Structure formats: structure tokens, C-alpha cells
C-alpha positions in Angstrom: 1.8 20.7 -5.2 -1.8 20.9 -6.2 -1.0 22.9 -9.3 1.5 20.1 -10.3 -1.0 17.4 -10.0 -3.3 19.4 -12.2 -0.6 19.7 -14.7 0.3 15.9 -14.5 -3.2 14.3 -14.1 -6.1 13.9 -16.5 -8.7 14.1 -13.9 -11.6 13.2 -16.5 -9.6 10.2 -17.7 -9.0 9.1 -14.0 -12.6 9.4 -13.0 -14.1 7.8 -16.1 -11.6 5.0 -16.1 -13.0 1.4 -15.9 -9.9 0.7 -13.5 -10.9 0.9 -9.9 -9.0 3.7 -8.2 -9.3 4.1 -4.3 -7.8 6.5 -1.8 -7.6 6.4 2.0 -7.3 9.2 4.4 -7.6 9.4 8.2 -10.0 12.0 10.0 -7.5 13.4 12.5 -10.4 14.6 14.9 -12.6 11.4 14.9 -9.9 8.8 14.1 -12.1 7.4 11.3 -10.9 6.1 8.1 -12.3 7.9 5.0 -12.4 6.2 1.6 -13.0 7.5 -2.0 -13.1 5.7 -5.1 -13.6 6.8 -8.8 -16.5 4.5 -9.1 -18.7 6.6 -6.6 -16.8 9.9 -6.1 -15.3 12.6 -8.1 -11.5 12.5 -7.3 -9.7 15.6 -7.4 -6.4 17.1 -6.4 -7.7 17.6 -2.8 -8.3 13.9 -2.3 -4.7 13.0 -3.5 -3.2 15.7 -1.3 -5.5 14.5 1.7 -4.5 10.8 1.2 -0.7 11.8 1.1 -0.6 14.5 4.0 1.9 12.7 6.2 2.3 14.5 9.5 4.1 16.5 10.9 5.7 17.6 7.7 2.6 18.1 5.8 -0.7 20.0 7.0 -4.1 18.2 7.1 -6.4 18.7 4.0 -10.0 19.7 4.7 -12.7 18.1 2.6 -16.4 18.3 3.2 -15.6 19.8 6.7 -13.2 16.9 7.9 -9.5 17.7 8.4 -7.7 14.6 6.8 -4.3 13.1 7.2 -2.4 10.3 5.3 -4.4 7.0 5.5 -1.3 5.1 5.9 -1.4 6.2 9.6 -4.2 3.6 10.1 -3.8 1.1 7.3 -0.4 1.4 5.4 -1.1 -1.7 3.1 -4.8 -1.9 2.7 -4.9 -5.0 0.5 -8.3 -6.1 1.7 -9.8 -3.2 -0.2 -9.0 -5.2 -3.4 -11.5 -7.8 -2.1 -14.2 -5.4 -0.9 -16.3 -6.7 -3.8 -16.1 -10.5 -3.9 -14.2 -11.3 -7.1 -16.0 -13.6 -9.6 -12.7 -14.7 -11.3 -9.2 -15.8 -10.1 -7.3 -12.7 -8.7 -3.7 -11.4 -8.6 -2.9 -8.7 -6.1 0.4 -7.0 -6.2 1.3 -5.1 -3.0 4.3 -2.8 -3.0 5.5 -2.1 0.4 8.1 0.5 1.6 8.4 -1.1 5.0 10.2 -4.6 5.5 10.2 -6.6 8.6 13.6 -7.7 7.9 16.6 -5.5 9.1 19.8 -5.1 11.1 20.2 -4.1 14.5 20.7 -0.2 14.4 23.9 1.5 15.6 22.7 5.0 15.7 19.9 7.3 16.7 18.5 7.9 13.2 19.1 4.0 12.6 16.9 3.3 15.7 14.2 5.6 14.5 14.2 4.1 10.9 14.1 0.4 12.3 11.4 1.4 14.7 9.2 2.9 11.9 9.8 -0.1 9.6 8.8 -2.5 12.3 5.5 -0.4 13.2 4.4 -0.3 9.6 5.7 -3.9 8.7 3.7 -5.3 11.6 0.6 -3.3 10.6 0.9 -4.8 7.0 1.5 -8.4 8.4 -1.6 -8.2 10.4 -3.6 -7.0 7.5 -2.5 -9.8 5.3 -3.0 -12.4 8.1 -6.5 -11.2 8.6 -7.3 -11.3 4.9 -5.9 -14.8 4.6 -8.1 -16.0 7.5 -11.1 -14.4 6.0 -10.6 -16.0 2.6 -10.1 -19.5 4.0 -13.3 -19.1 6.0 -15.2 -17.8 3.0 -13.8 -20.9 1.0 -15.2 -23.1 3.5 -18.6 -21.6 3.2 -18.5 -21.5 -0.5 -16.1 -24.0 -2.2 -16.5 -22.3 -5.5 -14.8 -19.2 -4.3 -12.3 -18.2 -6.9 -8.6 -18.5 -6.0 -6.4 -15.6 -5.2 -2.7 -14.8 -5.1 -1.2 -11.9 -3.2 2.4 -11.0 -4.1 3.9 -8.8 -1.3 7.1 -6.9 -2.2 8.6 -5.2 0.6 11.5 -2.8 0.1 14.8 -3.6 1.8 16.4 -0.1 1.7 20.3 0.5 1.4 22.1 1.2 4.7 22.3 4.9 4.0 18.4 5.2 3.9 17.0 7.5 6.6 14.0 7.6 8.7 12.3 10.2 6.3 12.4 7.8 3.4 8.7 8.1 2.8 9.3 11.7 1.8 12.6 11.2 -0.1 12.0 11.9 -3.7 15.8 12.9 -4.5 17.1 11.6 -7.8 19.3 9.2 -6.0 16.5 7.6 -4.1 14.3 7.3 -7.1 17.2 5.8 -9.1 17.8 3.3 -6.3 14.2 2.3 -5.9 13.6 2.0 -9.6 16.6 -0.4 -9.9 15.6 -2.5 -7.0 11.8 -2.4 -7.9 12.7 -3.9 -11.3 14.9 -6.6 -9.6 12.2 -7.4 -7.1 9.5 -7.7 -9.7 11.6 -9.9 -11.9 12.2 -12.2 -8.9 8.4 -12.0 -7.9 7.2 -13.1 -11.6 9.7 -15.9 -11.5 8.3 -17.1 -8.2 4.6 -16.7 -9.3 5.2 -19.4 -11.7 5.3 -21.9 -8.8 2.6 -20.4 -6.8 -0.4 -22.4 -6.0 -3.4 -21.8 -8.2 -6.3 -23.0 -6.3 -6.0 -21.7 -2.7 -8.3 -19.3 -1.2 -5.3 -16.9 -0.8 -1.8 -18.0 -1.8 0.9 -15.5 -0.6 4.2 -14.8 -2.4 6.5 -12.7 -0.3 9.8 -10.8 -1.4 12.2 -10.9 0.4 11.4 -14.7 0.8 10.8 -15.8 4.4 
């Protein structure tokens, strides 16, 4: 996998890019979050591998003496990171989420495991977004000039045959299905963004709509 990343990624271009690129991993021994960014760190394939080392299928990756796992275990949708540096202009954040809170009652063991995983990560994302909303509203009260922001949250509603290990399913069928649904979801989101409030501390646009 590391060799493939070296083949596909221009590391100099990534690290020199003006676009802010951040990665999150979790120290499996201390339980601490570890962040890297191309603004202050030199991103390598090891950082990518550490931030995507989902247990138990992938082993931890050691960086600077720390054994690291996928940061999604602690923060699966860390949208607050986009506001770590207070923005000076209106902001649009688009969050793509593999886990939706909506779903049918499962009728099998695999379906139960899939639904439990969806709920666990979906609730984690909901708490992250709600915390960010409260923080932005408080900041607006303290500073009425705080620039407005919009968060578009796209959560994948998988087909019925999707299994519990969907996070690691990169089969041609899965990629084709997600590409098709992703395009449809983004078109629907862009249409809804036209009607989104333009002056709220944090306006939230969700898909599926709830």
C-alpha cells in the first residue's frame, strides 16, 4: 500500500500546496488524538497509512515512537477542524459521511452489526456538529461580526446489500454505486444550498433531509 501511495501521490505538491490538508490518527496506547497538517508537518505515506489503519484488519503504524490507528475511532467526522483557525470570510464546509443515522430495522446478524456501526458513528458525527453549532452561536453573540458559515452534511444511505465492512469495501461494484449516489447527493445538496440562510453563525444543510 505504501508503494502504491508513493506512485499515486506527489508528496512535494501536497506539502507545498496552499490548500490546508489535515490528518487525524489515534494513539492506541495513550488514547490521544494526533493531528498533522501540511502547514506545519511534512506529510508522508506513513501519515496516510496511520490515519487509515482501521483495526482489527489493519495493523497500527508507528510514527515518532507512537503506535497509531485510524483517527475515525475517536472523531469520525471532525468538521470542527475546518474552524480551528477563525475564518475571516464566509465559509462553506462540505462533509461527506459514510454513516447515516437513518435505516431500517435489521433482519440478520450481519444487518444488526451494520446498523449498530452506522448508529455509533452517526451519533458521533451528530454530537460533533451540534457542539460546533453551539460554539459558533456563542462566538456570534460575543462577536456580531463573526462571518457566517454553512455546513453541508451528506450521509451515505447504502443499498440493502451493503455489509458491515463497507468502510473497507473498494470493490468495483461498491465504487460504482457510491460514485453514482455521490453525484446524485451532491446535485441535490447544491440545489438546497441555494435556499440556505446566508447570515447564520452556522447554517446546516443535511442530506438525507431530516
